[in-house]
Steps between C-alpha positions, in 0.01 A plus 500: 500500500675396178341536156495121467294467816268783395436328168428169676189640669216458252150573640338390173655156530376472859144592402519252214597225745209597725254489210612152400387356833160339535214684670207255499138611492265415788773589752514724804839674501637619837701809410742664744513879467758751632504581871609858437714549192294457184813386312494175699237341276619193309501480120287190519244675718478790256448267208243291684304812594465582130345157439249462784130568461472668841697578815362413842646745750487615861429865417390592147630857534852392596516234231365735232778747584760221491385372160494854361870540590573212263263622230250222571121510534301194604155433650537484878322276752496618862620205710556601862467332840127574527389341171746219421245217506261685270775607260651151495175363354499767227864438414440125476211559257724712279788253514267215403428670167870530427597844627833593651469694829786667688484536878700782659512676838578865569869413536711186506380142467124431530367263766799562732355716780282647225168389343510217247539172685124432507476564125797276423358223718162518329652500151713197578202322658311558175772308316635805320860600448687751720838631385726735702720770350759564773623844591519753781437394860561735793566213742762328285663829401542599864623155601766501227641829634472413870829316546330263744668164449228238516383240252141535625249781518144521631268748331254646752363800309302759698457452874155551660427863588371419852780478755378183671458308176834628370684394815340157484624455143849613596510257792425220255790612279755543780657155464519485118863482379420638152535870418158661556364732229228753584322773306403815687328831431689820591250620760546174698872443454616634839227321696567173318875533548453547873287185503773310313753618757283386790432162338850416376735689733796735454752300303332380184585689182220680318505638145277787391448531123301811413388630159677219313594589139378858548689830519529502881576129547651428841627171644625493859610217728549516877425305821138516611611692809594795275218471248232731644758772571626486140146533365427800722819684402351610167132581441535390136538144628131500587420526129501231232415132508735274697638152475636401842720193538591360841784257557387147578503354849808347653409178673610580854398860565162487331398174660566669835280795400220268395518318833493830690188611312333165562566524875386862519180421310410249769602715797329819378161332521532490880773746604590867458767598247757548776423167667492312169837644395661411833376142494585459127855615576534218756358244256691601183818655638450814290542851642201626698508851348488365144216266592312787666516706180394198294210422738389865492494496121307172494249630753442819300458302177247266661303797632491665156390176336216450751 
């Protein structure tokens, strides 16, 4: 880097520009925090956090540690999924007397597959101002590095933990042409990937983004047919939070899969797996062996759900 370019970077000027912006009282500020690397906080977020009267957060211990890294200390309000309605009322009372309150989650953008949406809804319903400070988002970060060419994406978040409920959700997503974005915990990643493979078939591309912005960040893309094998090749891949992105449906192949599932759902109520697969093959024109495996999976899922 040349000396001219080095001299052009002036942190003091940037902070001065941040300070000149308006930060109204009686406002709930939605503040995105880093998803792994603490350097990914924005200058505006840092400045705002010095101004607020309190910080509502998912876990007070995590947020206290985060603020300490930046040399900040603020009163904290626990605002998690079990107390959002109660906390929303308290926050509204404080906003009504002119306080500024920041809302953060443990990592990333609040209210996106994290607590916060109920609080934001209540504050807006009370006629009070809500202002977002954009920043880190695991879903958008992973999507930007996926290489999947699609103008649309569908954010799913975490799938249900029960196999039957999960498979039902996936069946409903099978025909969507948008890229599908999931979050998944490491202890469920192999099981969920196998469910994705069963629901969407061999050919669709899947992207695994693990430990984004951290030391052991890993982003891998492959067909769903190879996905479970790749995960099982290294035990470290069962560690760290995942963003999983699945290529959107192509019109022809996925419509055929949806029709096959619809037919099998009807036939399995009266016939054995083998009989249902044989008859479904005659109706849909799909291979009997593939339909047998699909019917077996559907039968097992229905049994687990019941």
